All heavy atoms as TSV, in Angstrom:
chain	resi	resn	atom	element	x	y	z
A	1	MET	N	N	0.848	-1.183	0.000
A	1	MET	CA	C	0.000	0.000	0.000
A	1	MET	C	C	0.885	1.236	0.000
A	1	MET	O	O	1.836	1.328	0.750
A	1	MET	CB	C	-0.896	-0.029	1.239
A	1	MET	CG	C	-1.744	1.189	1.457
A	1	MET	SD	S	-3.188	1.449	0.416
A	1	MET	CE	C	-4.072	-0.073	0.589
A	2	ALA	N	N	0.566	2.179	-0.839
A	2	ALA	CA	C	1.310	3.427	-0.902
A	2	ALA	C	C	0.546	4.510	-0.144
A	2	ALA	O	O	-0.677	4.473	-0.039
A	2	ALA	CB	C	1.507	3.850	-2.345
A	3	TYR	N	N	1.277	5.460	0.357
A	3	TYR	CA	C	0.691	6.564	1.122
A	3	TYR	C	C	1.187	7.872	0.535
A	3	TYR	O	O	2.266	7.947	-0.045
A	3	TYR	CB	C	1.097	6.454	2.598
A	3	TYR	CG	C	0.546	5.216	3.233
A	3	TYR	CD1	C	1.228	4.014	3.149
A	3	TYR	CD2	C	-0.682	5.224	3.866
A	3	TYR	CE1	C	0.713	2.852	3.700
A	3	TYR	CE2	C	-1.207	4.076	4.420
A	3	TYR	CZ	C	-0.503	2.891	4.333
A	3	TYR	OH	O	-1.029	1.752	4.873
A	4	LYS	N	N	0.372	8.924	0.701
A	4	LYS	CA	C	0.713	10.257	0.218
A	4	LYS	C	C	1.023	11.127	1.426
A	4	LYS	O	O	0.308	11.105	2.429
A	4	LYS	CB	C	-0.464	10.830	-0.566
A	4	LYS	CG	C	-0.173	12.206	-1.165
A	4	LYS	CD	C	-1.270	12.662	-2.083
A	4	LYS	CE	C	-2.348	13.333	-1.278
A	4	LYS	NZ	N	-3.378	13.979	-2.092
A	5	VAL	N	N	2.089	11.905	1.329
A	5	VAL	CA	C	2.487	12.816	2.399
A	5	VAL	C	C	1.576	14.044	2.349
A	5	VAL	O	O	1.420	14.673	1.309
A	5	VAL	CB	C	3.970	13.229	2.248
A	5	VAL	CG1	C	4.349	14.263	3.293
A	5	VAL	CG2	C	4.870	12.004	2.338
A	6	ILE	N	N	0.950	14.359	3.487
A	6	ILE	CA	C	0.042	15.508	3.549
A	6	ILE	C	C	0.604	16.650	4.394
A	6	ILE	O	O	0.070	17.744	4.378
A	6	ILE	CB	C	-1.361	15.101	4.047
A	6	ILE	CG1	C	-1.296	14.394	5.400
A	6	ILE	CG2	C	-2.049	14.229	3.005
A	6	ILE	CD1	C	-2.649	14.094	6.019
A	7	ASN	N	N	1.685	16.388	5.140
A	7	ASN	CA	C	2.403	17.419	5.883
A	7	ASN	C	C	3.886	17.039	5.877
A	7	ASN	O	O	4.236	15.879	6.122
A	7	ASN	CB	C	1.913	17.532	7.327
A	7	ASN	CG	C	0.592	18.251	7.418
A	7	ASN	OD1	O	0.511	19.448	7.136
A	7	ASN	ND2	N	-0.457	17.545	7.784
A	8	LYS	N	N	4.745	17.997	5.606
A	8	LYS	CA	C	6.186	17.766	5.506
A	8	LYS	C	C	6.737	17.220	6.826
A	8	LYS	O	O	6.343	17.683	7.905
A	8	LYS	CB	C	6.879	19.082	5.148
A	8	LYS	CG	C	8.360	18.979	4.914
A	8	LYS	CD	C	8.891	20.266	4.338
A	8	LYS	CE	C	9.618	21.039	5.386
A	8	LYS	NZ	N	10.315	22.218	4.865
A	9	PHE	N	N	7.653	16.237	6.728
A	9	PHE	CA	C	8.311	15.710	7.917
A	9	PHE	C	C	9.626	15.039	7.548
A	9	PHE	O	O	9.874	14.734	6.388
A	9	PHE	CB	C	7.399	14.725	8.666
A	9	PHE	CG	C	7.175	13.406	7.964
A	9	PHE	CD1	C	7.890	12.278	8.325
A	9	PHE	CD2	C	6.239	13.287	6.941
A	9	PHE	CE1	C	7.676	11.058	7.690
A	9	PHE	CE2	C	6.017	12.078	6.307
A	9	PHE	CZ	C	6.746	10.958	6.678
A	10	ILE	N	N	10.449	14.825	8.557
A	10	ILE	CA	C	11.685	14.064	8.405
A	10	ILE	C	C	11.479	12.760	9.147
A	10	ILE	O	O	11.161	12.752	10.346
A	10	ILE	CB	C	12.892	14.837	8.975
A	10	ILE	CG1	C	13.125	16.100	8.153
A	10	ILE	CG2	C	14.136	13.954	8.997
A	10	ILE	CD1	C	14.199	17.015	8.721
A	11	ASP	N	N	11.657	11.645	8.438
A	11	ASP	CA	C	11.433	10.338	9.039
A	11	ASP	C	C	12.702	9.851	9.728
A	11	ASP	O	O	13.664	9.447	9.072
A	11	ASP	CB	C	10.971	9.332	7.989
A	11	ASP	CG	C	10.485	8.031	8.607
A	11	ASP	OD1	O	10.564	7.881	9.851
A	11	ASP	OD2	O	10.028	7.159	7.854
A	12	SER	N	N	12.693	9.889	11.042
A	12	SER	CA	C	13.850	9.461	11.832
A	12	SER	C	C	14.103	7.964	11.715
A	12	SER	O	O	15.190	7.493	12.023
A	12	SER	CB	C	13.657	9.840	13.305
A	12	SER	OG	O	12.499	9.201	13.822
A	13	GLU	N	N	13.112	7.215	11.253
A	13	GLU	CA	C	13.277	5.772	11.096
A	13	GLU	C	C	13.687	5.396	9.670
A	13	GLU	O	O	13.760	4.215	9.339
A	13	GLU	CB	C	11.994	5.054	11.504
A	13	GLU	CG	C	11.714	5.200	12.985
A	13	GLU	CD	C	10.519	4.400	13.443
A	13	GLU	OE1	O	10.015	3.552	12.689
A	13	GLU	OE2	O	10.087	4.627	14.586
A	14	ASP	N	N	13.953	6.391	8.827
A	14	ASP	CA	C	14.385	6.160	7.444
A	14	ASP	C	C	15.578	7.064	7.129
A	14	ASP	O	O	15.549	7.868	6.199
A	14	ASP	CB	C	13.227	6.427	6.479
A	14	ASP	CG	C	13.558	6.129	5.023
A	14	ASP	OD1	O	14.602	5.498	4.758
A	14	ASP	OD2	O	12.784	6.546	4.149
A	15	ASN	N	N	16.632	6.954	7.969
A	15	ASN	CA	C	17.859	7.743	7.771
A	15	ASN	C	C	17.595	9.234	7.639
A	15	ASN	O	O	18.213	9.917	6.828
A	15	ASN	CB	C	18.633	7.242	6.546
A	15	ASN	CG	C	19.104	5.818	6.706
A	15	ASN	OD1	O	19.594	5.454	7.770
A	15	ASN	ND2	N	18.930	5.018	5.677
A	16	ASN	N	N	16.643	9.742	8.405
A	16	ASN	CA	C	16.294	11.166	8.393
A	16	ASN	C	C	15.918	11.673	7.002
A	16	ASN	O	O	16.273	12.783	6.610
A	16	ASN	CB	C	17.405	12.018	9.000
A	16	ASN	CG	C	17.540	11.777	10.479
A	16	ASN	OD1	O	16.549	11.607	11.186
A	16	ASN	ND2	N	18.766	11.744	10.971
A	17	THR	N	N	15.174	10.851	6.279
A	17	THR	CA	C	14.711	11.213	4.941
A	17	THR	C	C	13.641	12.295	5.035
A	17	THR	O	O	12.702	12.182	5.824
A	17	THR	CB	C	14.142	9.982	4.214
A	17	THR	OG1	O	15.182	9.007	4.109
A	17	THR	CG2	C	13.634	10.327	2.827
A	18	LEU	N	N	13.792	13.335	4.229
A	18	LEU	CA	C	12.809	14.409	4.169
A	18	LEU	C	C	11.674	14.007	3.232
A	18	LEU	O	O	11.910	13.593	2.096
A	18	LEU	CB	C	13.457	15.699	3.652
A	18	LEU	CG	C	12.512	16.872	3.383
A	18	LEU	CD1	C	11.855	17.347	4.673
A	18	LEU	CD2	C	13.265	18.012	2.710
A	19	TYR	N	N	10.456	14.123	3.710
A	19	TYR	CA	C	9.260	13.879	2.908
A	19	TYR	C	C	8.508	15.190	2.786
A	19	TYR	O	O	8.194	15.827	3.791
A	19	TYR	CB	C	8.364	12.823	3.566
A	19	TYR	CG	C	8.914	11.424	3.441
A	19	TYR	CD1	C	9.756	10.899	4.407
A	19	TYR	CD2	C	8.601	10.634	2.349
A	19	TYR	CE1	C	10.261	9.614	4.298
A	19	TYR	CE2	C	9.103	9.341	2.223
A	19	TYR	CZ	C	9.924	8.847	3.201
A	19	TYR	OH	O	10.422	7.565	3.076
A	20	LYS	N	N	8.246	15.600	1.561
A	20	LYS	CA	C	7.520	16.843	1.293
A	20	LYS	C	C	6.078	16.524	0.927
A	20	LYS	O	O	5.772	15.417	0.478
A	20	LYS	CB	C	8.181	17.604	0.147
A	20	LYS	CG	C	9.600	18.033	0.445
A	20	LYS	CD	C	10.206	18.715	-0.747
A	20	LYS	CE	C	11.676	19.033	-0.498
A	20	LYS	NZ	N	12.312	19.569	-1.702
A	21	VAL	N	N	5.204	17.504	1.078
A	21	VAL	CA	C	3.791	17.336	0.733
A	21	VAL	C	C	3.683	16.859	-0.710
A	21	VAL	O	O	4.313	17.408	-1.613
A	21	VAL	CB	C	3.019	18.664	0.925
A	21	VAL	CG1	C	1.592	18.534	0.431
A	21	VAL	CG2	C	3.051	19.081	2.390
A	22	GLY	N	N	2.905	15.796	-0.898
A	22	GLY	CA	C	2.702	15.235	-2.226
A	22	GLY	C	C	3.608	14.053	-2.533
A	22	GLY	O	O	3.346	13.303	-3.468
A	23	ASP	N	N	4.684	13.880	-1.752
A	23	ASP	CA	C	5.575	12.741	-1.960
A	23	ASP	C	C	4.848	11.443	-1.647
A	23	ASP	O	O	3.883	11.416	-0.883
A	23	ASP	CB	C	6.808	12.811	-1.037
A	23	ASP	CG	C	7.838	13.828	-1.472
A	23	ASP	OD1	O	7.700	14.391	-2.581
A	23	ASP	OD2	O	8.790	14.057	-0.698
A	24	GLU	N	N	5.355	10.366	-2.219
A	24	GLU	CA	C	4.854	9.038	-1.892
A	24	GLU	C	C	5.678	8.489	-0.736
A	24	GLU	O	O	6.885	8.709	-0.660
A	24	GLU	CB	C	4.977	8.125	-3.109
A	24	GLU	CG	C	4.294	6.793	-2.911
A	24	GLU	CD	C	4.241	5.970	-4.183
A	24	GLU	OE1	O	3.602	6.421	-5.156
A	24	GLU	OE2	O	4.848	4.894	-4.191
A	25	PHE	N	N	5.026	7.797	0.173
A	25	PHE	CA	C	5.701	7.180	1.317
A	25	PHE	C	C	5.483	5.688	1.247
A	25	PHE	O	O	4.363	5.246	1.011
A	25	PHE	CB	C	5.112	7.723	2.627
A	25	PHE	CG	C	5.741	7.125	3.858
A	25	PHE	CD1	C	6.899	7.674	4.381
A	25	PHE	CD2	C	5.189	6.015	4.485
A	25	PHE	CE1	C	7.487	7.125	5.511
A	25	PHE	CE2	C	5.773	5.463	5.611
A	25	PHE	CZ	C	6.930	6.023	6.125
A	26	PRO	N	N	6.493	4.890	1.411
A	26	PRO	CA	C	7.890	5.216	1.665
A	26	PRO	C	C	8.674	5.400	0.374
A	26	PRO	O	O	8.207	5.040	-0.698
A	26	PRO	CB	C	8.390	3.973	2.409
A	26	PRO	CG	C	7.582	2.851	1.836
A	26	PRO	CD	C	6.225	3.457	1.544
A	27	LYS	N	N	9.878	5.944	0.509
A	27	LYS	CA	C	10.768	6.125	-0.644
A	27	LYS	C	C	11.718	4.930	-0.732
A	27	LYS	O	O	12.090	4.344	0.278
A	27	LYS	CB	C	11.603	7.394	-0.487
A	27	LYS	CG	C	10.816	8.671	-0.587
A	27	LYS	CD	C	11.733	9.871	-0.458
A	27	LYS	CE	C	10.958	11.171	-0.559
A	27	LYS	NZ	N	11.806	12.350	-0.381
A	28	GLY	N	N	12.132	4.610	-1.936
A	28	GLY	CA	C	13.154	3.587	-2.154
A	28	GLY	C	C	12.790	2.234	-1.570
A	28	GLY	O	O	11.653	1.790	-1.661
A	29	ASP	N	N	13.781	1.612	-0.946
A	29	ASP	CA	C	13.613	0.261	-0.401
A	29	ASP	C	C	13.146	0.247	1.047
A	29	ASP	O	O	13.039	-0.818	1.648
A	29	ASP	CB	C	14.944	-0.502	-0.501
A	29	ASP	CG	C	15.361	-0.748	-1.937
A	29	ASP	OD1	O	14.469	-0.803	-2.810
A	29	ASP	OD2	O	16.566	-0.888	-2.187
A	30	HIS	N	N	12.904	1.393	1.632
A	30	HIS	CA	C	12.499	1.453	3.037
A	30	HIS	C	C	11.166	0.733	3.241
A	30	HIS	O	O	10.217	0.938	2.487
A	30	HIS	CB	C	12.380	2.914	3.494
A	30	HIS	CG	C	11.945	3.070	4.910
A	30	HIS	ND1	N	12.706	2.642	5.969
A	30	HIS	CD2	C	10.825	3.592	5.443
A	30	HIS	CE1	C	12.056	2.898	7.096
A	30	HIS	NE2	N	10.916	3.481	6.803
A	31	LYS	N	N	11.107	-0.123	4.251
A	31	LYS	CA	C	9.895	-0.881	4.579
A	31	LYS	C	C	9.448	-0.509	5.993
A	31	LYS	O	O	9.897	-1.096	6.970
A	31	LYS	CB	C	10.170	-2.389	4.518
A	31	LYS	CG	C	10.667	-2.879	3.180
A	31	LYS	CD	C	9.548	-3.003	2.202
A	31	LYS	CE	C	10.041	-3.658	0.932
A	31	LYS	NZ	N	9.601	-3.026	-0.262
A	32	PRO	N	N	8.571	0.494	6.124
A	32	PRO	CA	C	8.114	0.891	7.458
A	32	PRO	C	C	7.203	-0.172	8.063
A	32	PRO	O	O	6.543	-0.927	7.349
A	32	PRO	CB	C	7.336	2.180	7.192
A	32	PRO	CG	C	6.866	2.035	5.792
A	32	PRO	CD	C	7.937	1.268	5.075
A	33	THR	N	N	7.169	-0.213	9.379
A	33	THR	CA	C	6.291	-1.145	10.074
A	33	THR	C	C	4.854	-0.621	10.042
A	33	THR	O	O	4.620	0.580	9.818
A	33	THR	CB	C	6.712	-1.317	11.541
A	33	THR	OG1	O	6.582	-0.051	12.203
A	33	THR	CG2	C	8.147	-1.828	11.659
A	34	LYS	N	N	3.915	-1.498	10.279
A	34	LYS	CA	C	2.500	-1.112	10.367
A	34	LYS	C	C	2.332	-0.071	11.483
A	34	LYS	O	O	1.609	0.911	11.326
A	34	LYS	CB	C	1.647	-2.351	10.633
A	34	LYS	CG	C	0.201	-2.062	10.923
A	34	LYS	CD	C	-0.579	-1.781	9.663
A	34	LYS	CE	C	-2.063	-1.717	9.977
A	34	LYS	NZ	N	-2.674	-0.474	9.589
A	35	LYS	N	N	3.049	-0.273	12.573
A	35	LYS	CA	C	2.984	0.667	13.704
A	35	LYS	C	C	3.429	2.065	13.274
A	35	LYS	O	O	2.799	3.062	13.619
A	35	LYS	CB	C	3.860	0.165	14.846
A	35	LYS	CG	C	3.860	1.070	16.049
A	35	LYS	CD	C	4.777	0.552	17.134
A	35	LYS	CE	C	4.830	1.556	18.276
A	35	LYS	NZ	N	5.821	1.209	19.283
A	36	ARG	N	N	4.526	2.131	12.484
A	36	ARG	CA	C	5.039	3.425	12.036
A	36	ARG	C	C	4.037	4.119	11.113
A	36	ARG	O	O	3.800	5.333	11.222
A	36	ARG	CB	C	6.388	3.240	11.311
A	36	ARG	CG	C	7.021	4.529	10.862
A	36	ARG	CD	C	7.384	5.407	12.019
A	36	ARG	NE	N	8.157	6.564	11.594
A	36	ARG	CZ	C	8.261	7.678	12.285
A	36	ARG	NH1	N	7.690	7.771	13.465
A	36	ARG	NH2	N	8.969	8.681	11.838
A	37	ILE	N	N	3.445	3.370	10.218
A	37	ILE	CA	C	2.443	3.941	9.315
A	37	ILE	C	C	1.257	4.467	10.116
A	37	ILE	O	O	0.756	5.559	9.852
A	37	ILE	CB	C	2.012	2.912	8.260
A	37	ILE	CG1	C	3.178	2.660	7.296
A	37	ILE	CG2	C	0.778	3.385	7.499
A	37	ILE	CD1	C	2.979	1.510	6.358
A	38	ASP	N	N	0.837	3.703	11.113
A	38	ASP	CA	C	-0.265	4.159	11.974
A	38	ASP	C	C	0.097	5.453	12.698
A	38	ASP	O	O	-0.713	6.367	12.790
A	38	ASP	CB	C	-0.644	3.085	12.995
A	38	ASP	CG	C	-1.379	1.910	12.379
A	38	ASP	OD1	O	-1.879	2.042	11.227
A	38	ASP	OD2	O	-1.465	0.863	13.037
A	39	GLU	N	N	1.333	5.527	13.213
A	39	GLU	CA	C	1.794	6.741	13.916
A	39	GLU	C	C	1.739	7.961	13.011
A	39	GLU	O	O	1.303	9.034	13.420
A	39	GLU	CB	C	3.233	6.562	14.409
A	39	GLU	CG	C	3.402	5.599	15.545
A	39	GLU	CD	C	4.868	5.303	15.850
A	39	GLU	OE1	O	5.763	5.705	15.062
A	39	GLU	OE2	O	5.117	4.658	16.876
A	40	LEU	N	N	2.178	7.787	11.770
A	40	LEU	CA	C	2.236	8.910	10.837
A	40	LEU	C	C	0.871	9.253	10.229
A	40	LEU	O	O	0.670	10.365	9.756
A	40	LEU	CB	C	3.240	8.610	9.719
A	40	LEU	CG	C	4.698	8.498	10.162
A	40	LEU	CD1	C	5.561	7.954	9.026
A	40	LEU	CD2	C	5.228	9.827	10.656
A	41	SER	N	N	-0.050	8.321	10.277
A	41	SER	CA	C	-1.384	8.531	9.689
A	41	SER	C	C	-2.359	9.188	10.653
A	41	SER	O	O	-3.382	9.713	10.240
A	41	SER	CB	C	-1.963	7.196	9.221
A	41	SER	OG	O	-1.156	6.637	8.221
A	42	LYS	N	N	-2.047	9.137	11.930
A	42	LYS	CA	C	-2.923	9.743	12.945
A	42	LYS	C	C	-2.378	11.101	13.353
A	42	LYS	O	O	-1.195	11.392	13.181
A	42	LYS	CB	C	-2.997	8.828	14.169
A	42	LYS	CG	C	-3.673	7.511	13.854
A	42	LYS	CD	C	-3.714	6.629	15.054
A	42	LYS	CE	C	-4.379	5.313	14.659
A	42	LYS	NZ	N	-4.234	4.297	15.687
A	43	VAL	N	N	-3.232	11.925	13.920
A	43	VAL	CA	C	-2.810	13.254	14.376
A	43	VAL	C	C	-1.771	13.076	15.478
A	43	VAL	O	O	-2.010	12.406	16.484
A	43	VAL	CB	C	-4.011	14.080	14.881
A	43	VAL	CG1	C	-3.545	15.404	15.463
A	43	VAL	CG2	C	-4.990	14.322	13.736
A	44	HIS	N	N	-0.590	13.664	15.251
A	44	HIS	CA	C	0.519	13.559	16.190
A	44	HIS	C	C	0.231	14.435	17.401
A	44	HIS	O	O	-0.147	15.605	17.243
A	44	HIS	CB	C	1.806	14.016	15.497
A	44	HIS	CG	C	3.040	13.732	16.271
A	44	HIS	ND1	N	3.462	14.527	17.296
A	44	HIS	CD2	C	3.938	12.724	16.163
A	44	HIS	CE1	C	4.579	14.040	17.799
A	44	HIS	NE2	N	4.882	12.928	17.119
A	45	PRO	N	N	0.409	13.905	18.626
A	45	PRO	CA	C	0.072	14.691	19.821
A	45	PRO	C	C	0.897	15.971	19.980
A	45	PRO	O	O	0.382	16.980	20.440
A	45	PRO	CB	C	0.349	13.731	20.981
A	45	PRO	CG	C	1.050	12.554	20.423
A	45	PRO	CD	C	0.891	12.571	18.942
A	46	LYS	N	N	2.156	15.950	19.560
A	46	LYS	CA	C	3.005	17.133	19.706
A	46	LYS	C	C	2.786	18.138	18.581
A	46	LYS	O	O	2.685	19.338	18.821
A	46	LYS	CB	C	4.479	16.708	19.731
A	46	LYS	CG	C	5.446	17.858	19.894
A	46	LYS	CD	C	6.883	17.380	19.961
A	46	LYS	CE	C	7.852	18.529	20.075
A	46	LYS	NZ	N	9.252	18.075	20.104
A	47	TYR	N	N	2.697	17.655	17.345
A	47	TYR	CA	C	2.617	18.547	16.189
A	47	TYR	C	C	1.189	18.853	15.740
A	47	TYR	O	O	0.962	19.717	14.903
A	47	TYR	CB	C	3.418	17.959	15.018
A	47	TYR	CG	C	4.868	17.748	15.388
A	47	TYR	CD1	C	5.386	16.471	15.540
A	47	TYR	CD2	C	5.708	18.829	15.629
A	47	TYR	CE1	C	6.716	16.272	15.906
A	47	TYR	CE2	C	7.038	18.650	15.994
A	47	TYR	CZ	C	7.529	17.370	16.131
A	47	TYR	OH	O	8.837	17.180	16.493
A	48	LYS	N	N	0.231	18.113	16.261
A	48	LYS	CA	C	-1.204	18.354	16.011
A	48	LYS	C	C	-1.629	18.200	14.560
A	48	LYS	O	O	-2.586	18.821	14.110
A	48	LYS	CB	C	-1.636	19.738	16.519
A	48	LYS	CG	C	-1.236	20.048	17.942
A	48	LYS	CD	C	-1.991	19.229	18.929
A	48	LYS	CE	C	-1.687	19.701	20.343
A	48	LYS	NZ	N	-1.445	18.655	21.280
A	49	VAL	N	N	-0.890	17.393	13.794
A	49	VAL	CA	C	-1.237	17.094	12.402
A	49	VAL	C	C	-0.919	15.631	12.108
A	49	VAL	O	O	-0.103	15.020	12.791
A	49	VAL	CB	C	-0.470	17.983	11.390
A	49	VAL	CG1	C	-0.833	19.450	11.533
A	49	VAL	CG2	C	1.030	17.783	11.494
A	50	ALA	N	N	-1.559	15.096	11.087
A	50	ALA	CA	C	-1.180	13.791	10.549
A	50	ALA	C	C	-0.201	14.048	9.411
A	50	ALA	O	O	-0.184	15.130	8.819
A	50	ALA	CB	C	-2.408	13.052	10.050
A	51	PHE	N	N	0.607	13.066	9.091
A	51	PHE	CA	C	1.615	13.247	8.052
A	51	PHE	C	C	1.331	12.431	6.792
A	51	PHE	O	O	1.846	12.750	5.733
A	51	PHE	CB	C	2.999	12.893	8.596
A	51	PHE	CG	C	3.414	13.806	9.713
A	51	PHE	CD1	C	3.297	13.416	11.036
A	51	PHE	CD2	C	3.892	15.072	9.445
A	51	PHE	CE1	C	3.657	14.261	12.067
A	51	PHE	CE2	C	4.253	15.933	10.468
A	51	PHE	CZ	C	4.135	15.524	11.790
A	52	LEU	N	N	0.523	11.382	6.914
A	52	LEU	CA	C	0.233	10.519	5.772
A	52	LEU	C	C	-1.248	10.281	5.620
A	52	LEU	O	O	-2.005	10.340	6.586
A	52	LEU	CB	C	0.877	9.137	5.963
A	52	LEU	CG	C	2.359	9.030	6.120
A	52	LEU	CD1	C	2.739	7.567	6.359
A	52	LEU	CD2	C	3.084	9.560	4.904
A	53	GLU	N	N	-1.641	9.966	4.373
A	53	GLU	CA	C	-2.980	9.440	4.114
A	53	GLU	C	C	-2.826	8.358	3.048
A	53	GLU	O	O	-1.876	8.373	2.264
A	53	GLU	CB	C	-3.944	10.528	3.666
A	53	GLU	CG	C	-3.679	11.097	2.294
A	53	GLU	CD	C	-4.687	12.171	1.896
A	53	GLU	OE1	O	-5.487	12.598	2.730
A	53	GLU	OE2	O	-4.645	12.574	0.732
A	54	GLU	N	N	-3.755	7.405	3.052
A	54	GLU	CA	C	-3.699	6.340	2.060
A	54	GLU	C	C	-3.838	6.928	0.672
A	54	GLU	O	O	-4.654	7.814	0.441
A	54	GLU	CB	C	-4.816	5.329	2.289
A	54	GLU	CG	C	-4.455	4.273	3.293
A	54	GLU	CD	C	-5.464	3.155	3.321
A	54	GLU	OE1	O	-5.749	2.570	2.264
A	54	GLU	OE2	O	-5.952	2.880	4.422
A	55	LYS	N	N	-3.035	6.416	-0.224
A	55	LYS	CA	C	-3.091	6.864	-1.607
A	55	LYS	C	C	-4.126	6.019	-2.333
A	55	LYS	O	O	-4.109	4.801	-2.238
A	55	LYS	CB	C	-1.709	6.690	-2.259
A	55	LYS	CG	C	-1.557	7.334	-3.588
A	55	LYS	CD	C	-0.105	7.252	-4.015
A	55	LYS	CE	C	0.068	7.906	-5.354
A	55	LYS	NZ	N	1.452	7.823	-5.798
A	56	GLU	N	N	-5.029	6.679	-3.027
A	56	GLU	CA	C	-6.074	5.980	-3.756
A	56	GLU	C	C	-5.453	5.275	-4.957
A	56	GLU	O	O	-4.711	5.875	-5.734
A	56	GLU	CB	C	-7.118	6.990	-4.224
A	56	GLU	CG	C	-8.404	6.381	-4.666
A	56	GLU	CD	C	-9.460	7.435	-4.952
A	56	GLU	OE1	O	-9.481	8.473	-4.279
A	56	GLU	OE2	O	-10.244	7.199	-5.877
A	57	SER	N	N	-5.743	3.988	-5.090
A	57	SER	CA	C	-5.199	3.230	-6.221
A	57	SER	C	C	-5.973	3.570	-7.486
A	57	SER	O	O	-7.121	4.008	-7.422
A	57	SER	CB	C	-5.287	1.730	-5.946
A	57	SER	OG	O	-6.628	1.311	-5.978
A	58	PRO	N	N	-5.380	3.366	-8.659
A	58	PRO	CA	C	-6.095	3.633	-9.921
A	58	PRO	C	C	-7.406	2.839	-10.012
A	58	PRO	O	O	-8.401	3.331	-10.515
A	58	PRO	CB	C	-5.115	3.179	-10.995
A	58	PRO	CG	C	-3.776	3.257	-10.351
A	58	PRO	CD	C	-4.010	2.959	-8.889
A	59	LYS	N	N	-7.412	1.640	-9.465
A	59	LYS	CA	C	-8.614	0.801	-9.447
A	59	LYS	C	C	-9.725	1.474	-8.634
A	59	LYS	O	O	-10.865	1.524	-9.034
A	59	LYS	CB	C	-8.251	-0.559	-8.840
A	59	LYS	CG	C	-9.329	-1.585	-8.892
A	59	LYS	CD	C	-8.763	-2.894	-8.356
A	59	LYS	CE	C	-9.838	-3.902	-8.105
A	59	LYS	NZ	N	-9.306	-5.154	-7.547
A	60	ASP	N	N	-9.351	2.025	-7.453
A	60	ASP	CA	C	-10.318	2.728	-6.611
A	60	ASP	C	C	-10.828	3.994	-7.279
A	60	ASP	O	O	-11.990	4.358	-7.149
A	60	ASP	CB	C	-9.702	3.093	-5.256
A	60	ASP	CG	C	-9.410	1.874	-4.398
A	60	ASP	OD1	O	-10.018	0.804	-4.642
A	60	ASP	OD2	O	-8.569	1.988	-3.495
A	61	LYS	N	N	-9.968	4.697	-8.018
A	61	LYS	CA	C	-10.372	5.920	-8.709
A	61	LYS	C	C	-11.451	5.622	-9.745
A	61	LYS	O	O	-12.399	6.365	-9.883
A	61	LYS	CB	C	-9.167	6.577	-9.397
A	61	LYS	CG	C	-8.291	7.364	-8.481
A	61	LYS	CD	C	-7.224	8.083	-9.260
A	61	LYS	CE	C	-6.354	8.911	-8.333
A	61	LYS	NZ	N	-5.322	9.634	-9.065
A	62	LYS	N	N	-11.292	4.517	-10.469
A	62	LYS	CA	C	-12.286	4.142	-11.475
A	62	LYS	C	C	-13.631	3.890	-10.824
A	62	LYS	O	O	-14.666	4.301	-11.333
A	62	LYS	CB	C	-11.826	2.905	-12.248
A	62	LYS	CG	C	-10.720	3.182	-13.223
A	62	LYS	CD	C	-10.334	1.931	-13.976
A	62	LYS	CE	C	-9.167	2.198	-14.908
A	62	LYS	NZ	N	-8.742	1.002	-15.624
A	63	LYS	N	N	-13.634	3.222	-9.668
A	63	LYS	CA	C	-14.880	2.948	-8.944
A	63	LYS	C	C	-15.544	4.257	-8.524
A	63	LYS	O	O	-16.735	4.423	-8.667
A	63	LYS	CB	C	-14.613	2.085	-7.716
A	63	LYS	CG	C	-14.321	0.656	-8.024
A	63	LYS	CD	C	-14.110	-0.122	-6.744
A	63	LYS	CE	C	-13.723	-1.558	-7.014
A	63	LYS	NZ	N	-13.442	-2.300	-5.769
A	64	THR	N	N	-14.727	5.196	-8.014
A	64	THR	CA	C	-15.242	6.478	-7.552
A	64	THR	C	C	-15.832	7.272	-8.723
A	64	THR	O	O	-16.904	7.841	-8.616
A	64	THR	CB	C	-14.128	7.304	-6.868
A	64	THR	OG1	O	-13.578	6.534	-5.806
A	64	THR	CG2	C	-14.659	8.606	-6.319
A	65	GLN	N	N	-15.119	7.283	-9.852
A	65	GLN	CA	C	-15.594	8.026	-11.013
A	65	GLN	C	C	-16.857	7.390	-11.567
A	65	GLN	O	O	-17.781	8.081	-11.981
A	65	GLN	CB	C	-14.501	8.073	-12.085
A	65	GLN	CG	C	-13.370	8.987	-11.712
A	65	GLN	CD	C	-12.227	8.922	-12.713
A	65	GLN	OE1	O	-12.173	8.066	-13.569
A	65	GLN	NE2	N	-11.291	9.858	-12.565
A	66	SER	N	N	-16.949	6.074	-11.584
A	66	SER	CA	C	-18.136	5.378	-12.094
A	66	SER	C	C	-19.350	5.688	-11.229
A	66	SER	O	O	-20.454	5.852	-11.718
A	66	SER	CB	C	-17.902	3.862	-12.122
A	66	SER	OG	O	-16.894	3.560	-13.043
A	67	ALA	N	N	-19.135	5.769	-9.934
A	67	ALA	CA	C	-20.232	6.052	-9.013
A	67	ALA	C	C	-20.772	7.474	-9.228
A	67	ALA	O	O	-21.942	7.734	-9.027
A	67	ALA	CB	C	-19.767	5.871	-7.578
A	68	LYS	N	N	-19.899	8.389	-9.641
A	68	LYS	CA	C	-20.312	9.783	-9.869
A	68	LYS	C	C	-21.090	9.933	-11.159
A	68	LYS	O	O	-21.881	10.844	-11.301
A	68	LYS	CB	C	-19.092	10.705	-9.900
A	68	LYS	CG	C	-18.436	10.879	-8.548
A	68	LYS	CD	C	-17.226	11.796	-8.658
A	68	LYS	CE	C	-16.528	11.968	-7.333
A	68	LYS	NZ	N	-15.332	12.798	-7.460
A	69	ASP	N	N	-20.817	9.077	-12.130
A	69	ASP	CA	C	-21.475	9.184	-13.458
A	69	ASP	C	C	-22.914	8.750	-13.443
A	69	ASP	O	O	-23.502	8.206	-12.678
A	69	ASP	CB	C	-20.717	8.340	-14.498
A	69	ASP	CG	C	-19.318	8.916	-14.742
A	69	ASP	OD1	O	-19.114	10.101	-14.489
A	69	ASP	OD2	O	-18.461	8.142	-15.190
């Protein structure tokens, strides 16, 4: 599953990789844990924002567009 960055952050668990808004997460060969994805997808208690959201797959987009038609 791919995720889209919705708020800029530096991932301390990925060699301090900078992720900018709109980037895909994860980059390269990095394999984050389910726990890490959950941490980044929920509103962070210190920063008061979430950093990731699930990226809609092309298959899901077709379903959404068909439902609108």
